C-alpha positions as CSV (number, residue, x, y, z in Angstrom):
1,X,0.0,0.0,0.0
2,X,1.4,3.4,-1.0
3,X,1.6,6.0,1.8
4,X,-1.2,8.7,2.0
5,X,1.2,11.3,3.3
6,X,4.9,11.2,2.6
7,X,7.7,13.5,3.8
8,X,9.9,12.2,1.0
9,X,13.2,13.8,1.9
10,X,12.9,12.9,5.6
11,X,11.9,9.3,5.0
12,X,8.6,9.7,7.0
13,X,5.6,7.8,5.6
14,X,2.1,7.7,6.9
15,X,0.0,5.0,5.5
16,X,-3.4,5.8,7.0
17,X,-4.7,9.1,8.4
18,X,-8.5,9.3,8.5
19,X,-10.2,12.7,8.9
20,X,-12.8,11.2,11.2
21,X,-11.7,10.6,14.7
22,X,-14.7,8.8,16.1
23,X,-18.5,8.7,15.8
24,X,-21.1,9.8,18.4
25,X,-24.7,8.8,17.9
26,X,-24.2,8.6,14.1
27,X,-22.4,11.9,13.9
28,X,-18.8,12.0,12.7
29,X,-16.3,13.9,14.9
30,X,-13.4,15.1,12.9
31,X,-9.8,15.1,13.9
32,X,-9.6,18.8,12.9
33,X,-12.1,19.7,15.6
34,X,-10.5,17.4,18.2
35,X,-7.1,18.9,17.5
36,X,-8.4,22.5,17.8
37,X,-10.2,21.6,21.0
38,X,-7.0,20.0,22.5
39,X,-5.1,23.1,21.5
40,X,-7.6,25.3,23.3
41,X,-7.5,23.1,26.4
42,X,-3.7,23.0,26.6
43,X,-3.5,26.7,25.9
44,X,-5.9,27.3,28.8
45,X,-3.7,25.2,31.1
46,X,-0.6,27.2,30.2
47,X,-2.5,30.5,30.6
48,X,-3.8,29.5,34.1
49,X,-0.2,28.6,35.1
50,X,1.0,32.0,34.0
51,X,-1.9,33.7,35.8
52,X,-1.1,31.9,39.0
53,X,2.6,32.7,38.6
54,X,1.8,36.4,38.3
55,X,-0.6,36.4,41.3
56,X,-3.8,36.8,39.3
57,X,-7.3,35.2,39.7
58,X,-7.4,32.0,37.7
59,X,-11.2,32.0,37.8
60,X,-11.3,35.2,35.8
61,X,-9.3,33.5,33.0
62,X,-11.6,30.4,33.0
63,X,-14.7,32.6,32.7
64,X,-13.1,34.7,29.9
65,X,-12.1,31.6,27.9
66,X,-15.6,30.2,28.1
67,X,-17.1,33.4,26.7
68,X,-14.3,34.5,24.3
69,X,-13.8,31.1,22.7
70,X,-17.4,31.1,21.4
71,X,-17.1,34.7,20.1
72,X,-13.7,33.8,18.5
73,X,-15.1,30.9,16.6
74,X,-17.9,33.0,15.3
75,X,-15.5,35.7,14.2
76,X,-13.2,33.1,12.6
77,X,-16.1,31.9,10.5
78,X,-17.3,35.4,9.7
79,X,-13.8,36.5,8.6
80,X,-13.6,33.5,6.3
81,X,-17.0,34.0,4.8
82,X,-16.4,37.8,4.2
83,X,-13.2,37.1,2.2
84,X,-14.8,34.1,0.4
85,X,-18.0,36.0,-0.4
86,X,-17.8,35.2,-4.2
87,X,-18.6,31.6,-3.2
88,X,-21.0,32.2,-0.2
89,X,-23.2,34.7,-2.0
90,X,-24.4,31.9,-4.1
91,X,-24.4,29.3,-1.2
92,X,-26.1,31.2,1.6
93,X,-27.2,28.0,3.2
94,X,-23.6,27.0,3.8
95,X,-22.5,30.1,5.7
96,X,-23.0,28.4,9.1
97,X,-21.7,25.0,8.0
98,X,-18.5,25.1,9.9
99,X,-18.3,21.3,9.8
100,X,-17.5,21.6,6.1
101,X,-14.5,23.7,6.9
102,X,-13.7,27.4,6.6
103,X,-12.4,29.3,9.7
104,X,-9.5,31.8,9.8
105,X,-7.1,32.4,12.7
106,X,-7.0,36.1,12.2
107,X,-10.7,36.3,12.6
108,X,-10.4,34.3,15.8
109,X,-7.8,36.7,17.1
110,X,-10.0,39.7,16.3
111,X,-12.9,38.1,18.2
112,X,-10.6,37.3,21.1
113,X,-9.3,40.9,21.4
114,X,-12.8,42.5,21.1
115,X,-14.4,40.1,23.7
116,X,-11.3,40.5,25.9
117,X,-11.6,44.3,25.8
118,X,-15.3,44.2,26.8
119,X,-14.8,41.6,29.5
120,X,-11.9,43.5,31.1
121,X,-13.9,46.7,31.0
122,X,-16.8,45.0,32.8
123,X,-14.6,43.1,35.3
124,X,-12.4,46.2,35.8
125,X,-9.2,44.3,34.8
126,X,-6.1,45.7,33.1
127,X,-6.6,44.5,29.5
128,X,-2.8,44.7,28.7
129,X,-1.9,42.6,31.7
130,X,-4.6,40.0,30.7
131,X,-3.4,40.1,27.1
132,X,0.2,39.4,28.2
133,X,-1.0,36.4,30.2
134,X,-3.1,35.0,27.3
135,X,-0.3,35.4,24.8
136,X,1.3,32.1,26.0
137,X,-2.0,30.2,25.7
138,X,-2.9,31.6,22.3
139,X,0.5,30.5,20.9
140,X,0.1,27.0,22.3
141,X,-3.4,26.8,20.7
142,X,-1.9,27.9,17.3
143,X,1.0,25.5,17.6
144,X,-1.3,22.5,18.1
145,X,-4.2,23.7,16.1
146,X,-2.2,24.0,12.8
147,X,-1.9,20.2,12.8
148,X,-5.6,20.1,12.1
149,X,-4.7,21.4,8.6
150,X,-2.3,18.5,8.3
151,X,-5.1,15.9,8.9
152,X,-7.4,17.8,6.5
153,X,-4.7,17.9,3.7
154,X,-5.0,21.7,3.4
155,X,-3.2,25.0,4.0
156,X,-0.1,23.8,2.1
157,X,2.2,25.7,-0.2
158,X,3.5,25.4,-3.8
159,X,5.7,22.7,-5.3
160,X,9.0,22.1,-3.6
161,X,11.7,19.4,-3.3
162,X,13.2,20.9,-0.2
163,X,14.1,19.0,3.0
164,X,10.5,19.2,4.3
165,X,8.8,18.5,1.0
166,X,5.5,16.7,1.7
167,X,3.6,14.5,-0.7
168,X,-0.2,14.1,-0.5
169,X,-2.2,11.7,-2.6
170,X,-3.6,14.1,-5.2
171,X,-7.2,12.9,-4.9
172,X,-7.2,13.4,-1.1
173,X,-5.9,17.0,-1.1
174,X,-8.0,20.2,-1.2
175,X,-7.7,23.4,-3.3
176,X,-4.8,22.3,-5.5
177,X,-3.5,25.1,-7.8
178,X,-2.5,24.5,-11.4
179,X,1.2,25.0,-10.9
180,X,1.2,22.2,-8.3
181,X,-0.9,19.9,-10.6
182,X,1.6,20.5,-13.4
183,X,4.2,18.7,-11.3
184,X,2.3,15.7,-10.1
185,X,4.5,12.8,-9.0
186,X,3.5,9.3,-10.0
187,X,4.6,6.5,-7.7
188,X,3.5,3.0,-8.7
189,X,0.4,4.4,-10.4
190,X,-0.5,6.6,-7.4
191,X,-0.5,10.4,-8.2
192,X,1.0,12.7,-5.5
193,X,1.3,16.4,-5.2
194,X,4.6,17.5,-3.6
195,X,4.3,20.8,-1.6
196,X,5.6,23.0,1.2
197,X,4.0,22.0,4.5
198,X,3.2,25.5,5.5
199,X,1.1,24.3,8.5
200,X,4.4,22.8,9.8
201,X,6.4,26.0,9.1
202,X,3.9,28.1,11.1
203,X,3.7,25.6,14.0
204,X,7.5,25.6,14.2
205,X,7.7,29.4,13.9
206,X,5.2,29.8,16.7
207,X,7.3,27.5,18.9
208,X,10.1,30.0,18.4
209,X,7.9,32.9,19.3
210,X,6.7,31.1,22.4
211,X,10.3,30.4,23.5
212,X,11.1,34.2,23.1
213,X,8.1,35.1,25.3
214,X,9.1,32.6,28.0
215,X,12.6,34.0,28.0
216,X,11.6,37.7,27.8
217,X,8.9,37.5,30.5
218,X,11.6,37.7,33.2
219,X,12.6,41.1,31.8
220,X,9.1,42.5,31.3
221,X,8.9,46.2,32.1
222,X,5.3,47.1,31.5
223,X,1.9,45.5,30.8
224,X,1.3,44.9,27.1
225,X,4.9,44.2,26.3
226,X,4.5,40.5,25.9
227,X,1.3,41.0,23.9
228,X,3.2,43.3,21.5
229,X,6.0,40.8,21.1
230,X,3.5,38.1,20.3
231,X,1.8,40.2,17.6
232,X,5.1,41.3,16.1
233,X,6.6,37.7,16.1
234,X,3.5,36.1,14.8
235,X,2.9,38.8,12.2
236,X,6.4,38.5,10.8
237,X,6.1,34.7,10.5
238,X,2.6,34.8,9.0
239,X,3.6,37.3,6.4
240,X,6.5,35.1,5.2
241,X,4.5,31.8,5.3
242,X,1.3,33.3,3.8
243,X,3.3,34.1,0.7
244,X,3.9,30.4,0.1
245,X,0.3,29.2,0.6
246,X,-1.9,28.3,-2.3
247,X,-5.2,28.8,-0.5
248,X,-4.9,32.4,0.7
249,X,-7.9,34.6,1.2
250,X,-7.7,37.6,-1.1
251,X,-9.0,41.1,-0.8
252,X,-11.9,41.4,-3.3
253,X,-11.0,41.7,-7.0
254,X,-7.3,41.8,-6.2
255,X,-4.3,39.5,-5.8
256,X,-3.5,40.9,-2.4
257,X,-3.5,38.4,0.4
258,X,-5.5,39.8,3.3
259,X,-3.4,37.9,5.9
260,X,-0.3,39.5,4.6
261,X,-1.9,43.0,4.9
262,X,-3.0,42.3,8.4
263,X,0.4,41.0,9.3
264,X,2.1,44.2,8.1
265,X,-0.4,46.2,10.1
266,X,0.3,44.2,13.3
267,X,4.1,44.4,12.9
268,X,4.1,48.1,12.3
269,X,1.5,49.0,14.8
270,X,2.9,47.0,17.7
271,X,6.5,48.0,16.9
272,X,5.4,51.7,17.3
273,X,3.5,50.7,20.4
274,X,6.6,49.1,21.9
275,X,8.8,52.1,21.1
276,X,6.4,54.5,22.7
277,X,5.8,52.4,25.8
278,X,9.5,51.7,26.2
279,X,10.3,55.4,26.1
280,X,7.5,56.1,28.6
281,X,8.9,53.4,30.9
282,X,12.4,54.8,30.6
283,X,11.2,58.4,31.3
284,X,9.4,57.1,34.4
285,X,12.5,55.2,35.5
286,X,14.7,58.3,35.0
287,X,12.3,60.4,37.0
288,X,12.3,57.8,39.9
289,X,16.1,57.9,39.9
290,X,16.0,61.7,40.0
291,X,13.5,61.8,42.9
292,X,15.5,59.2,44.8
293,X,18.6,61.4,44.4
294,X,16.8,64.4,45.7
295,X,15.5,62.5,48.7
296,X,19.1,61.4,49.5
297,X,20.3,65.0,49.4
């Protein structure tokens, strides 16, 4: 039997990978949803540990996740539908069919930020401190969640024969562009496409960003600093990786990838935010030193 998924230059072959994890009362439960759910759960565990480490109420974070996760999923779907409107305007009945696929991480982040702002306002919490704490859990969720794309045979890049080149059986992959189809690989009568595993690149990139946050948290100077580093780090990686993908959402009637535009906005905006807040912190520190000097005299 030929492998269904094959990292050809790494010698890794997977002979069977079903999209369906299990069945409940006649309803298929897909691995994609299971992996996303596990990512959210593990992300919450890490977030609660960080909240406890910094002396915050863990109950607040549990309540926030219960509310914001629902809103984030809705926004993730809304974002996908808006930028795929050419299809959904003729298939209105499929707009809410999330089981058929179609959610976007940037939509989920927008939903999380908006719901977080509202919840923090109501509960009288410092949004930036909360955002710093959640940054760790969000990254964990993204690192794990991207493997749902692997199971679904989606979110891949163009043709490559690089070290991480991945072969999918052609008939099992989704949204295959012409330039990839032009280079189909035939192995013993089985046709494969050979592509960049962009889901893997993003997962590995996010591990790097997470490590940076764990290292930098010991040197945190002000609330919002870790959040800004997360958005800058993720934005840089997403801009690069999005350029490889073959299934990008585009701004209407253009060839501009919306995720790359948002990535640029995030990187520029939060770089400016970091510069401004760092200067404010330095000015406050200099003033404290001056006052202490005056007190000594």
